[in-house]
C-alpha positions in Angstrom: -0.1 0.0 -0.1 1.6 3.3 -1.2 2.1 6.0 1.9 -0.5 8.3 1.8 0.0 11.9 3.8 -2.6 11.1 6.4 -1.1 7.8 6.7 2.4 9.6 7.1 1.2 12.4 9.9 -0.8 9.9 12.1 2.5 7.6 12.4 4.7 10.3 13.0 2.4 11.9 15.3 2.0 8.7 17.3 5.8 8.1 16.9 6.4 11.7 18.6 3.9 11.1 20.9 1.5 13.9 20.4 -2.3 13.3 20.7 -4.3 14.2 18.2 -5.6 17.3 20.5 -2.0 18.2 21.4 -0.7 18.3 17.9 -4.0 19.8 16.3 -2.8 22.8 19.6 0.3 23.1 18.4 -0.6 23.8 14.4 -3.8 26.1 15.2 -6.5 23.7 14.3 -9.2 22.0 15.9 -8.8 18.7 16.7 -11.0 17.1 14.2 -10.0 18.6 11.2 -6.7 17.1 12.4 -8.5 14.1 12.3 -10.2 14.3 9.2 -6.4 14.4 7.3 -5.1 11.9 9.2 -8.1 9.5 7.4 -7.4 11.3 4.3 -11.1 13.1 4.4 -10.8 16.3 4.2 -12.3 18.3 1.7 -9.4 20.1 0.6 -5.5 20.0 0.7 -4.4 21.7 4.1 -2.8 25.2 3.4 1.0 25.4 3.2 1.5 26.8 5.9 -0.1 23.8 8.4 1.8 21.4 6.0 5.0 23.3 7.0 4.0 23.4 10.7 3.0 19.6 10.5 6.5 19.1 9.0 8.2 21.2 11.4 6.5 19.4 14.4 6.8 16.1 13.4 10.4 16.1 12.1 9.3 15.4 8.4 11.0 16.7 4.7 8.3 19.7 4.1 8.8 19.3 0.3 7.5 15.9 0.5 5.0 16.6 2.7 3.4 19.2 0.0 3.4 17.3 -2.7 1.7 13.8 -0.8 -0.8 16.3 0.0 -1.4 17.3 -3.5 -0.2 20.9 -3.6 2.9 22.0 -5.4 5.3 23.7 -3.5 5.6 27.8 -3.8 8.8 27.9 -4.4 8.2 26.0 -7.9 4.6 27.7 -9.0 6.5 30.6 -11.5 9.2 27.3 -12.8 5.7 25.3 -13.8 3.7 28.6 -14.5 6.3 29.3 -17.2 6.7 25.9 -18.4 3.0 24.6 -18.3 3.0 23.6 -22.2 5.8 21.2 -21.3 4.8 19.5 -18.2 2.2 17.5 -19.7 4.3 16.3 -22.4 7.1 15.5 -19.6 4.9 13.4 -17.3 3.4 11.5 -20.1 6.8 10.8 -21.6 7.9 9.8 -17.8 4.4 7.8 -17.8 4.9 5.7 -21.1 8.7 5.0 -20.8 9.5 4.0 -17.3 13.1 3.9 -18.3 13.3 7.6 -19.0 11.6 8.2 -16.0 14.6 5.9 -14.2 16.5 8.5 -15.4 15.5 11.4 -14.4 14.8 10.5 -10.8 18.5 9.1 -10.8 19.6 12.6 -11.8 17.7 13.9 -9.3 19.0 12.2 -6.6 22.8 12.1 -7.8 22.4 15.9 -7.3 20.9 15.3 -3.6 
């Protein structure tokens, strides 16, 4: 089973020993909303500031958490808007050609 935004934050919260109420208070959100996030049942993706706060309090990677939540990190938005016409073709090529996708991912991993 693939890890979701909700399963990741739920496990990280438990690993840190926070109750939902404790973590919700730190985030400045209602615990029922946090419960919906953890169960992947929220009506909309959380705002980026909530995601960044989750990452900070749970020691998670911000960018990965933002993407898992279904958002695009703000710092990438300008680039995507400039290249919006090419993005579907790139994603399609990666989808249709797993070897090409693996080369792209490998190049990214080598740079980090």
